[in-house]
N, CA and C of each residue as an Amber inpcrd file, in Angstrom:
protein
   363
  -3.4300000   2.2540000  19.7270000  -4.6080000   2.0170000  19.3320000
  -5.6870000   0.8820000  19.6050000  -6.6900000   1.1810000  19.6150000
  -7.8480000  -0.0370000  20.1400000  -7.5750000  -1.2670000  19.5020000
  -7.5170000  -2.2480000  20.1620000  -7.3880000  -3.6690000  19.4860000
  -8.7220000  -4.1320000  19.8790000  -9.3750000  -4.7630000  19.1520000
 -10.9830000  -5.6510000  18.9970000 -10.3940000  -7.1290000  18.6080000
 -10.8360000  -7.8680000  19.4430000 -10.9710000  -9.3370000  19.1540000
 -12.2060000 -10.1070000  19.5230000 -12.7630000 -10.7160000  18.2000000
 -13.9260000 -11.1760000  18.4060000 -13.8210000 -12.8780000  18.5420000
 -14.8090000 -13.4920000  19.1110000 -14.7830000 -15.1100000  19.2310000
 -16.1900000 -15.3130000  19.2620000 -16.4010000 -16.5910000  18.9580000
 -17.7980000 -17.1240000  18.9370000 -18.4870000 -17.8620000  17.7620000
 -17.8710000 -17.4000000  16.4570000 -18.5750000 -17.6430000  15.5160000
 -18.4120000 -19.2300000  15.3260000 -19.1040000 -19.9820000  14.5960000
 -19.5580000 -21.3220000  14.3930000 -20.4520000 -21.3520000  13.3680000
 -20.3190000 -22.8550000  13.0280000 -21.6500000 -23.3690000  12.1010000
 -22.8290000 -24.0930000  12.6160000 -23.8540000 -23.6840000  12.5930000
 -25.1420000 -23.7270000  13.4290000 -26.4700000 -24.0170000  12.3210000
 -27.2440000 -24.8540000  12.7630000 -28.6200000 -25.1140000  11.7200000
 -29.3550000 -24.0940000  12.3730000 -30.4420000 -23.5770000  11.1900000
 -31.4970000 -22.8890000  11.4040000 -32.1730000 -23.0600000  12.6530000
 -32.4230000 -22.0870000  13.3330000 -33.1070000 -22.0210000  14.5930000
 -32.1190000 -22.3880000  16.0760000 -30.8820000 -22.4040000  15.7560000
 -29.9530000 -22.3620000  16.7440000 -29.5440000 -21.1010000  17.0930000
 -28.8990000 -21.0370000  18.1730000 -28.0900000 -19.8550000  18.8010000
 -26.5770000 -19.8830000  18.9180000 -26.1310000 -18.5600000  19.0210000
 -24.7990000 -18.1530000  19.1890000 -24.5580000 -16.7630000  19.5600000
 -23.8390000 -17.2380000  20.8850000 -22.9990000 -15.8340000  21.3950000
 -21.6940000 -15.2540000  20.8590000 -21.5190000 -14.3790000  20.3280000
 -20.2860000 -13.7370000  19.9280000 -19.7240000 -12.9610000  20.8360000
 -18.5310000 -12.5950000  21.0410000 -17.8850000 -11.8020000  21.9360000
 -16.9550000 -11.3660000  21.2770000 -16.3920000  -9.8010000  22.1280000
 -15.4450000  -9.0860000  21.6700000 -14.7580000  -8.3810000  22.7900000
 -13.4040000  -8.7660000  22.6950000 -12.7800000  -8.4190000  23.9040000
 -12.0200000  -6.9550000  23.2940000 -11.9750000  -5.9470000  24.0710000
 -11.4310000  -4.5890000  23.5320000 -10.1470000  -4.3270000  24.5230000
  -9.1360000  -3.7220000  23.9480000  -8.0380000  -3.2890000  24.4360000
  -8.2570000  -1.9380000  25.2670000  -9.2340000  -1.1180000  25.0230000
  -9.9390000  -0.1670000  25.7590000 -11.2940000  -0.1310000  25.8360000
 -11.8590000   0.4610000  26.7010000 -13.1820000   0.5310000  26.4010000
 -13.7860000   2.1820000  26.6160000 -14.2590000   2.3720000  25.4970000
 -14.6310000   3.8890000  25.4390000 -15.8580000   4.0320000  24.5100000
 -16.6460000   5.0670000  25.0730000 -17.5670000   5.6260000  24.0990000
 -18.7260000   4.4100000  23.9900000 -18.4100000   3.6980000  22.6330000
 -19.2860000   2.8300000  22.1960000 -18.8130000   1.9070000  21.3620000
 -19.9270000   0.5410000  21.3330000 -19.3810000  -0.6100000  20.9370000
 -20.4200000  -1.2320000  19.9720000 -20.3720000  -1.9520000  18.8570000
 -21.3160000  -2.3340000  17.8490000 -20.9050000  -3.3430000  17.3690000
 -21.6930000  -4.2830000  16.4770000 -21.4890000  -5.2800000  15.4640000
 -21.9520000  -5.2230000  14.2930000 -21.2180000  -5.3540000  13.2800000
 -21.7690000  -5.3430000  11.8740000 -21.5370000  -6.5360000  11.3970000
 -22.2020000  -6.8640000  10.1260000 -21.8460000  -8.0720000   9.6120000
 -21.6510000  -7.8110000   7.7810000 -21.3100000  -8.9350000   7.3390000
 -20.9940000  -8.6610000   5.9550000 -21.0050000 -10.0580000   5.4380000
 -22.2260000 -10.3530000   4.4560000 -22.3020000 -11.5510000   3.7900000
 -21.4830000 -11.5270000   2.2870000 -21.2480000 -12.6010000   1.6500000
 -20.5840000 -12.2040000   0.4410000 -21.4050000 -11.7040000  -0.6330000
 -20.8140000 -10.7560000  -1.3260000 -21.2380000  -9.8840000  -2.3740000
 -22.0890000  -8.8950000  -1.8650000 -22.2380000  -8.7230000  -0.4770000
 -23.0660000  -7.6130000   0.0100000 -22.4060000  -6.7930000   0.8350000
 -22.8700000  -5.2450000   1.2730000 -22.3660000  -4.5150000   1.8230000
 -22.1700000  -4.4080000   3.3270000 -21.3640000  -4.1300000   4.1950000
 -21.3000000  -4.2850000   5.3520000 -22.4490000  -3.5660000   6.0870000
 -23.3490000  -4.3950000   7.0340000 -24.3360000  -3.2940000   7.4560000
 -24.2800000  -3.5600000   8.8150000 -24.9330000  -2.8110000   9.8480000
 -24.8240000  -2.7870000  11.1660000 -26.0050000  -3.8410000  11.6730000
 -25.6140000  -4.3270000  12.7710000 -26.3880000  -5.3970000  13.3220000
 -27.0460000  -5.0000000  14.6020000 -26.1690000  -4.1670000  15.5710000
 -26.6140000  -3.8070000  16.5860000 -25.2980000  -2.7810000  17.3700000
 -25.8250000  -1.8930000  18.0560000 -24.8750000  -1.1020000  19.0360000
 -25.3090000  -0.3990000  20.3460000 -24.5030000  -0.1850000  20.7230000
 -24.3090000   0.7060000  22.2990000 -23.5910000   1.3340000  22.7640000
 -23.8030000   2.4190000  23.3480000 -22.8520000   3.0030000  24.3300000
 -22.4470000   2.2670000  25.5440000 -21.1820000   2.6150000  25.9420000
 -20.7850000   1.7100000  27.0170000 -21.2760000   1.9840000  28.4700000
 -22.1500000   3.0990000  28.4550000 -23.0570000   3.6550000  29.7480000
 -24.4300000   2.6440000  29.4970000 -24.6600000   1.9310000  28.4010000
 -26.0320000   1.4300000  28.4380000 -26.9610000   2.0700000  27.4050000
 -26.5980000   3.3770000  26.9330000 -27.3410000   4.0430000  26.2850000
 -27.3390000   3.6680000  24.4570000 -28.3690000   4.4940000  23.6590000
 -28.2310000   4.5110000  22.4090000 -28.1260000   3.5080000  21.8290000
 -29.0300000   2.2060000  22.5730000 -29.0460000   0.8950000  22.2580000
 -29.6990000   0.7400000  20.9880000 -29.1750000   0.1560000  19.7480000
 -29.7370000   0.1170000  18.6950000 -29.7020000  -1.0860000  17.8980000
 -30.8790000  -1.3940000  17.1520000 -30.8200000  -2.7910000  16.4540000
 -31.1830000  -2.4490000  14.9310000 -30.7330000  -3.3540000  14.2260000
 -31.2910000  -3.5580000  12.7570000 -32.7380000  -4.1270000  13.1380000
 -33.2180000  -3.7660000  11.9190000 -34.7000000  -4.5510000  11.9470000
 -34.6600000  -5.9370000  12.1450000 -33.5200000  -6.4700000  11.0630000
 -33.6790000  -8.0740000  11.2740000 -33.2630000  -8.6200000  12.5690000
 -32.6840000  -7.7210000  13.3930000 -32.1280000  -8.3690000  14.6110000
 -33.1470000  -8.0120000  15.6620000 -33.8870000  -7.3480000  15.5030000
 -35.1060000  -6.8660000  16.7420000 -35.6790000  -8.2690000  16.9760000
 -35.7260000  -8.6520000  18.3130000 -36.3600000  -9.4970000  18.9760000
 -35.7270000 -10.9090000  18.8090000 -34.5530000 -11.0080000  17.9840000
 -33.7640000 -12.1070000  17.8810000 -32.4220000 -12.2420000  18.6310000
 -31.7670000 -10.8770000  18.6000000 -30.2780000 -10.5730000  18.9060000
 -30.2330000  -9.7410000  19.9290000 -29.3430000  -9.8480000  20.8590000
 -29.1650000  -8.8180000  21.8530000 -27.9400000  -8.8200000  22.0780000
 -27.5050000  -7.1970000  22.3410000 -26.3650000  -6.6160000  22.4960000
 -26.2470000  -6.6960000  24.2490000 -24.9780000  -6.8060000  24.6950000
 -25.0560000  -6.6020000  26.2970000 -23.1090000  -5.9980000  26.5740000
 -23.0840000  -6.1170000  27.4400000 -21.4750000  -5.6840000  27.8940000
 -21.0180000  -6.1020000  29.3660000 -19.7630000  -6.3760000  29.3810000
 -19.4080000  -6.4780000  30.6940000 -18.1630000  -5.5550000  30.7050000
 -18.4040000  -4.2960000  30.9870000 -17.4720000  -3.3730000  31.3620000
 -16.1560000  -3.4790000  31.8250000 -16.2250000  -4.2080000  33.1850000
 -15.4390000  -4.6930000  33.8890000 -14.2970000  -5.4860000  33.2340000
 -14.7000000  -6.3700000  32.1890000 -13.9450000  -7.0670000  31.6250000
 -13.4290000  -6.8060000  29.9570000 -14.0990000  -5.8180000  29.8470000
 -13.8570000  -4.7040000  28.4350000 -14.5320000  -5.8200000  27.3780000
 -15.6730000  -6.5370000  27.6270000 -15.8780000  -7.2800000  26.4860000
 -17.5600000  -6.8250000  26.2580000 -17.7620000  -7.0740000  24.9080000
 -19.2790000  -6.7110000  24.9390000 -19.8900000  -8.1660000  23.5180000
 -20.9130000  -8.3820000  24.0750000 -21.5640000  -9.6670000  23.3370000
 -22.7980000  -9.2940000  22.5080000 -22.5760000 -10.3030000  21.3340000
 -24.1370000 -10.4500000  20.4840000 -24.4900000 -11.6510000  20.7160000
 -25.8910000 -11.7700000  21.6690000 -26.3330000 -13.0920000  21.6530000
 -27.3100000 -13.2160000  20.6690000 -27.3450000 -14.5730000  19.7920000
 -28.1410000 -14.4890000  18.4420000 -28.9420000 -15.7980000  18.8990000
 -30.3200000 -15.6120000  18.4660000 -31.0450000 -16.7660000  18.4960000
 -32.0110000 -16.8570000  17.5290000 -32.7900000 -18.0630000  17.6020000
 -33.4510000 -18.2550000  16.0860000 -32.9040000 -17.7950000  14.8140000
 -31.5210000 -18.3580000  14.6010000 -30.8000000 -17.9590000  13.4360000
 -31.4510000 -18.4060000  12.2840000 -30.9040000 -17.7800000  11.2260000
 -31.8760000 -18.1010000   9.7530000 -30.3120000 -18.4250000   8.8240000
 -30.6480000 -18.8980000   7.4940000 -29.6320000 -18.8940000   6.7490000
 -29.1900000 -17.6180000   6.4160000 -30.1850000 -16.7030000   6.1750000
 -29.9060000 -15.3740000   5.8620000 -28.9100000 -14.6700000   6.6800000
 -28.6930000 -15.0860000   7.9790000 -28.0720000 -14.6100000   8.9550000
 -26.1940000 -14.9680000   8.8730000 -26.2170000 -15.7930000   7.8200000
 -24.8970000 -16.1410000   7.3490000 -24.0110000 -15.2760000   6.7800000
 -22.8200000 -15.0460000   7.6140000 -22.0880000 -13.7400000   7.2230000
 -20.7190000 -13.5630000   7.9630000 -19.9530000 -12.8410000   7.8520000
 -18.6250000 -12.6250000   8.7500000 -19.1820000 -11.3710000   9.8290000
 -19.3620000 -11.5690000  10.9210000 -19.4340000 -10.6250000  12.2440000
 -18.3430000  -9.8280000  12.5620000 -18.4810000  -8.6130000  12.7870000
 -17.1810000  -7.9110000  12.8190000 -17.5330000  -6.8850000  14.3330000
 -16.8050000  -6.7390000  15.1760000 -17.0650000  -6.0840000  16.4500000
 -16.2740000  -4.5210000  15.9780000 -16.9400000  -3.6520000  16.5370000
 -16.4150000  -2.3430000  16.0000000 -16.7050000  -1.2060000  17.2160000
 -15.7630000   0.0210000  17.2030000 -15.5870000   0.7970000  18.1370000
 -15.7310000   2.1140000  17.5770000 -16.0140000   3.3180000  18.1670000
 -15.6300000   4.5960000  17.6300000 -15.3010000   5.5220000  18.9180000
 -15.2530000   6.7960000  18.3290000 -14.5570000   7.5490000  19.2010000
 -15.5390000   8.6400000  19.8880000 -16.7290000   8.5690000  19.7380000
 -17.9110000   9.3030000  20.1550000 -18.9260000   8.4750000  20.5710000
 -19.7890000   8.9030000  21.6460000 -20.9420000   8.3350000  21.8680000
 -22.0250000   8.3680000  21.0460000 -22.7380000   7.3990000  20.6010000
 -23.7250000   7.0620000  19.6420000 -23.1980000   7.1300000  18.2820000
 -22.0720000   6.7460000  18.0450000 -21.4240000   6.7740000  16.9200000
 -21.2080000   5.3840000  16.1460000 -21.6250000   4.2350000  16.9200000
 -21.2860000   2.7480000  16.8200000 -22.4400000   2.3090000  15.6150000
 -23.3460000   2.9630000  15.3340000 -24.2850000   2.2380000  14.4630000
 -24.2720000   2.6330000  13.1170000 -23.0540000   3.4600000  12.7340000
 -22.8910000   3.8740000  11.4320000 -21.5410000   3.6840000  10.8680000
 -21.3560000   2.7300000   9.8320000 -20.0720000   2.1610000   9.7140000
 -19.1080000   3.3190000   9.4890000 -19.6420000   4.5770000   8.7700000
 -18.4250000   5.7410000   8.2240000 -18.1920000   6.1480000   9.5040000
 -18.6590000   5.9110000  10.8610000 -18.1280000   6.3080000  11.9920000
 -17.1530000   5.6570000  12.9430000 -17.2930000   4.2620000  12.4850000
 -16.4260000   3.2370000  13.1150000 -14.8140000   3.7670000  12.8590000
 -14.0910000   3.7620000  13.8680000 -12.5690000   3.9430000  13.7620000
 -12.0560000   2.5640000  13.7150000 -12.5550000   1.6860000  14.5330000
 -11.6980000   0.3410000  15.0080000 -12.5890000  -0.9190000  14.5740000
 -11.9840000  -1.6450000  13.8910000 -12.4930000  -2.9510000  13.5380000
 -11.8340000  -4.1540000  14.1840000 -12.6010000  -5.1990000  14.4790000
 -12.0360000  -6.4170000  14.6660000 -11.8450000  -7.1110000  13.4660000
 -11.2780000  -8.4800000  13.5400000 -10.6790000  -9.0040000  12.2140000
 -11.9980000 -10.0240000  11.8150000 -12.9940000  -9.9280000  12.4890000
 -14.1620000 -10.5880000  12.0210000 -14.2580000 -12.2430000  12.6630000
 -15.4050000 -12.7210000  12.6330000 -15.6480000 -14.1900000  13.2030000
 -17.0980000 -14.7280000  12.4440000 -16.5080000 -15.9260000  11.7530000
 -17.7620000 -16.2540000  10.3010000 -18.5750000 -17.0940000  11.3660000
 -20.0310000 -16.7510000  10.7180000 -21.2100000 -17.2970000  11.2930000
 -21.8200000 -18.0000000   9.9940000 -22.1110000 -19.2920000  10.1150000
 -22.8120000 -20.0890000   9.1100000 -24.2210000 -20.6400000   9.6080000
 -25.2780000 -20.4740000   8.8490000 -26.6410000 -20.9530000   9.4500000
 -26.8400000 -21.9710000   7.9090000 -27.1180000 -23.3690000   8.3140000
 -27.5000000 -23.5680000   7.5960000 -29.1430000 -24.6100000   7.6220000
 -29.5650000 -24.5440000   6.7090000 -31.2280000 -24.5930000   6.8950000
 -31.4690000 -26.5120000   7.1060000
């Protein structure tokens, strides 16, 4: 079974930046990032296929967040700039078994343990 391990979560002030990393035991099909704030449902942040296709961003992430990957190292990243207090959440790495599937929570088959991002005003 695929294992996903996130890192990079931290506490920052509004306007700051963080880069989250997700290391996968296997690298297939697609990878994505989701987040969940207390009392809210898990929502997609960004996703992409491992060939670079099907890159998608949530509206709140457009222009501020960038998803990328290093396939040789089986790592994908989420660069987050201009962070806001409303970005505070636990961020989860995700993977699925088909191309184009990592933008939808119901299609995700593998989850990381989560990494906490806290943005203070």
